[in-house]
N, CA, C and O of each residue as an XYZ file, in Angstrom:
328
protein
N      97.972     63.545    113.025
C      97.086     62.458    112.701
C      97.859     61.142    112.663
O      97.411     60.132    113.205
N      99.013     61.166    112.020
C      99.812     59.939    111.945
C     100.285     59.496    113.315
O     100.375     58.298    113.587
N     100.589     60.450    114.179
C     101.017     60.100    115.538
C      99.898     59.368    116.269
O     100.143     58.364    116.938
N      98.672     59.869    116.141
C      97.526     59.213    116.781
C      97.332     57.812    116.219
O      97.117     56.861    116.970
N      97.410     57.683    114.898
C      97.270     56.363    114.271
C      98.346     55.400    114.776
O      98.053     54.259    115.133
N      99.590     55.872    114.802
C     100.708     55.021    115.221
C     100.566     54.613    116.691
O     100.841     53.468    117.051
N     100.141     55.541    117.525
C      99.996     55.267    118.958
C      98.916     54.224    119.225
O      99.095     53.340    120.062
N      97.792     54.329    118.513
C      96.668     53.415    118.750
C      96.697     52.179    117.857
O      95.948     51.228    118.078
N      97.573     52.199    116.839
C      97.684     51.093    115.865
C      96.379     50.857    115.110
O      96.060     49.730    114.733
N      95.624     51.949    114.895
C      94.423     51.891    114.064
C      94.156     53.263    113.486
O      94.730     54.252    113.943
N      93.297     53.336    112.492
C      93.001     54.592    111.820
C      92.086     55.454    112.685
O      90.959     55.062    112.985
N      92.576     56.634    113.084
C      91.793     57.571    113.883
C      91.077     58.543    112.948
O      91.340     58.570    111.745
N      90.176     59.332    113.509
C      89.438     60.294    112.707
C      89.472     61.680    113.317
O      89.647     61.833    114.525
N      89.302     62.695    112.472
C      89.203     64.077    112.933
C      87.718     64.426    112.962
O      87.018     64.272    111.961
N      87.247     64.895    114.107
C      85.841     65.213    114.309
C      85.663     66.713    114.522
O      86.493     67.361    115.160
N      84.569     67.261    113.980
C      84.249     68.675    114.155
C      83.402     68.830    115.419
O      82.330     68.238    115.541
N      83.901     69.633    116.348
C      83.240     69.857    117.631
C      82.750     71.299    117.670
O      83.490     72.225    117.335
N      81.501     71.481    118.080
C      80.918     72.817    118.172
C      80.619     73.129    119.636
O      80.004     72.328    120.341
N      81.067     74.312    120.086
C      80.803     74.717    121.474
C      79.483     75.488    121.548
O      78.895     75.832    120.523
N      79.029     75.752    122.774
C      77.765     76.467    122.982
C      77.738     77.811    122.268
O      76.697     78.225    121.759
N      78.880     78.493    122.229
C      78.916     79.818    121.599
C      79.120     79.747    120.087
O      79.280     80.782    119.440
N      79.117     78.539    119.513
C      79.211     78.373    118.065
C      80.622     78.211    117.513
O      80.807     78.066    116.305
N      81.604     78.235    118.388
C      82.995     78.093    117.942
C      83.255     76.652    117.504
O      82.899     75.706    118.207
N      83.879     76.497    116.337
C      84.212     75.170    115.828
C      85.655     74.824    116.164
O      86.550     75.665    116.071
N      85.862     73.594    116.549
C      87.215     73.085    116.744
C      87.252     71.667    116.180
O      86.215     71.052    115.932
N      88.451     71.172    115.988
C      88.624     69.838    115.414
C      89.522     69.029    116.329
O      90.589     69.491    116.732
N      89.086     67.816    116.658
C      89.844     66.952    117.561
C      89.964     65.562    116.957
O      89.105     65.107    116.202
N      91.051     64.910    117.314
C      91.298     63.551    116.832
C      90.843     62.557    117.898
O      91.207     62.669    119.068
N      90.042     61.585    117.470
C      89.593     60.518    118.357
C      89.828     59.175    117.688
O      89.817     59.060    116.463
N      90.040     58.169    118.516
C      90.274     56.823    118.010
C      89.031     56.271    117.318
O      89.128     55.621    116.277
N      87.857     56.535    117.905
C      86.603     56.062    117.331
C      85.446     56.866    117.913
O      85.651     57.762    118.733
N      84.237     56.542    117.486
C      83.045     57.273    117.917
C      82.808     57.119    119.422
O      82.279     58.023    120.068
N      83.194     55.991    119.963
C      83.026     55.758    121.405
C      83.875     56.749    122.217
O      83.404     57.294    123.215
N      85.116     56.979    121.794
C      85.970     57.966    122.471
C      85.389     59.366    122.336
O      85.467     60.159    123.275
N      84.813     59.678    121.191
C      84.145     60.965    120.984
C      82.992     61.120    121.972
O      82.838     62.178    122.582
N      82.188     60.081    122.132
C      81.046     60.141    123.049
C      81.491     60.338    124.494
O      80.840     61.065    125.244
N      82.583     59.706    124.893
C      83.131     59.906    126.240
C      83.524     61.370    126.422
O      83.223     61.971    127.453
N      84.198     61.946    125.419
C      84.604     63.348    125.467
C      83.385     64.266    125.592
O      83.390     65.202    126.392
N      82.350     63.999    124.808
C      81.154     64.848    124.826
C      80.406     64.742    126.153
O      79.835     65.729    126.616
N      80.399     63.565    126.769
C      79.758     63.415    128.085
C      80.487     64.240    129.142
O      79.860     64.791    130.046
N      81.809     64.324    129.026
C      82.604     65.096    129.985
C      82.549     66.598    129.711
O      82.785     67.401    130.613
N      82.239     66.981    128.475
C      82.206     68.389    128.066
C      80.791     68.729    127.589
O      80.515     68.748    126.389
N      79.909     68.994    128.539
C      78.474     69.164    128.261
C      78.162     70.295    127.283
O      77.152     70.227    126.582
N      78.995     71.325    127.215
C      78.725     72.457    126.335
C      79.169     72.246    124.901
O      79.151     73.187    124.107
N      79.567     71.032    124.553
C      80.078     70.771    123.202
C      79.268     69.665    122.545
O      78.776     68.747    123.202
N      79.146     69.784    121.206
C      78.408     68.773    120.443
C      79.168     68.443    119.157
O      79.988     69.224    118.676
N      78.872     67.285    118.631
C      79.362     66.883    117.306
C      78.107     66.535    116.514
O      77.496     65.488    116.727
N      77.732     67.423    115.602
C      76.458     67.277    114.902
C      76.372     66.009    114.060
O      75.321     65.369    114.016
N      77.455     65.641    113.395
C      77.403     64.484    112.500
C      77.742     63.167    113.192
O      77.324     62.102    112.736
N      78.497     63.231    114.291
C      78.959     62.044    115.014
C      79.763     61.111    114.105
O      79.837     59.905    114.344
N      80.355     61.679    113.073
C      81.237     60.911    112.196
C      82.431     61.796    111.842
O      82.323     63.022    111.865
N      83.571     61.180    111.515
C      84.761     61.981    111.240
C      84.622     62.794    109.953
O      84.026     62.339    108.977
N      85.187     64.010    109.969
C      85.238     64.816    108.744
C      86.418     64.373    107.886
O      86.457     64.642    106.686
N      87.387     63.688    108.512
C      88.514     63.119    107.771
C      89.005     61.876    108.487
O      89.172     61.869    109.706
N      89.231     60.833    107.719
C      89.795     59.594    108.257
C      90.447     58.827    107.113
O      89.851     58.649    106.050
N      91.662     58.383    107.339
C      92.362     57.580    106.341
C      91.758     56.183    106.361
O      91.495     55.620    107.424
N      91.544     55.641    105.184
C      90.974     54.295    105.075
C      92.011     53.262    105.517
O      93.011     53.049    104.832
N      91.777     52.639    106.636
C      92.675     51.609    107.132
C      93.955     52.158    107.731
O      94.380     53.266    107.406
N      94.557     51.385    108.595
C      95.796     51.776    109.265
C      96.993     51.304    108.449
O      97.042     50.152    108.017
N      97.956     52.196    108.239
C      99.188     51.849    107.527
C     100.375     52.004    108.462
O     100.508     53.017    109.148
N     101.221     51.015    108.484
C     102.469     51.083    109.255
C     103.562     51.585    108.320
O     103.782     51.004    107.257
N     104.244     52.654    108.704
C     105.312     53.213    107.886
C     106.663     52.844    108.495
O     106.829     52.905    109.714
N     107.632     52.460    107.655
C     108.948     52.092    108.189
C     109.632     53.300    108.831
O     109.433     54.443    108.418
N     110.434     53.018    109.841
C     111.225     54.032    110.546
C     110.389     55.104    111.236
O     110.872     56.215    111.454
N     109.148     54.791    111.581
C     108.307     55.748    112.298
C     108.833     55.908    113.708
O     109.175     54.934    114.379
N     108.890     57.154    114.145
C     109.310     57.422    115.519
C     108.533     58.607    116.067
O     108.206     59.542    115.336
N     108.246     58.560    117.340
C     107.590     59.664    118.024
C     108.608     60.241    118.981
O     109.160     59.540    119.829
N     108.846     61.527    118.833
C     109.827     62.168    119.701
C     109.480     63.632    119.860
O     108.691     64.186    119.095
N     110.067     64.240    120.845
C     109.891     65.664    121.071
C     110.813     66.428    120.122
O     111.984     66.079    119.966
N     110.271     67.477    119.488
C     111.085     68.286    118.586
C     112.067     69.143    119.373
O     111.781     69.563    120.494
N     113.217     69.395    118.780
C     114.176     70.303    119.393
C     113.693     71.734    119.149
O     112.840     71.967    118.292
N     114.233     72.678    119.895
C     113.817     74.070    119.698
C     114.184     74.558    118.299
O     113.446     75.351    117.715
N     115.304     74.101    117.753
C     115.676     74.470    116.372
C     114.650     73.942    115.364
O     114.281     74.645    114.424
N     114.188     72.694    115.565
C     113.186     72.125    114.669
C     111.869     72.890    114.763
O     111.194     73.103    113.755
N     111.512     73.297    115.963
C     110.284     74.077    116.157
C     110.393     75.416    115.434
O     109.465     75.827    114.737
N     111.526     76.093    115.600
C     111.748     77.383    114.947
C     111.680     77.233    113.425
O     111.066     78.059    112.749
N     112.297     76.200    112.893
C     112.288     75.965    111.449
C     110.860     75.715    110.968
O     110.431     76.277    109.960
N     110.129     74.874    111.689
C     108.741     74.571    111.333
C     107.882     75.833    111.341
O     107.104     76.067    110.416
N     108.023     76.643    112.386
C     107.212     77.860    112.507
C     107.580     78.882    111.431
O     106.710     79.613    110.958
N     108.841     78.944    111.043
C     109.242     79.914    110.015
C     108.751     79.501    108.631
O     108.601     80.347    107.749
N     108.500     78.207    108.436
C     108.021     77.708    107.143
C     106.517     77.866    106.987
O     105.999     77.692    105.884
N     105.812     78.187    108.042
C     104.363     78.316    107.994
C     103.977     79.576    107.364
O     102.787     79.862    107.233
């Protein structure tokens, strides 16, 4: 979520997406307009509320923020902590 916020420089939201077979998934979108573009391209999916299930109020810039690819050791450590 923070990566999406940092990349777009605004507060993004997590939206609940339902497929034709009833499977729920959650995706991050910059705003409702981006959600609508996604839904137009994916006809078998809907967002019943058309509003985020989670969104941080306002965008916050954090010092020393960096986006990078994790090393394999970092991935292994992260997965073992789950």
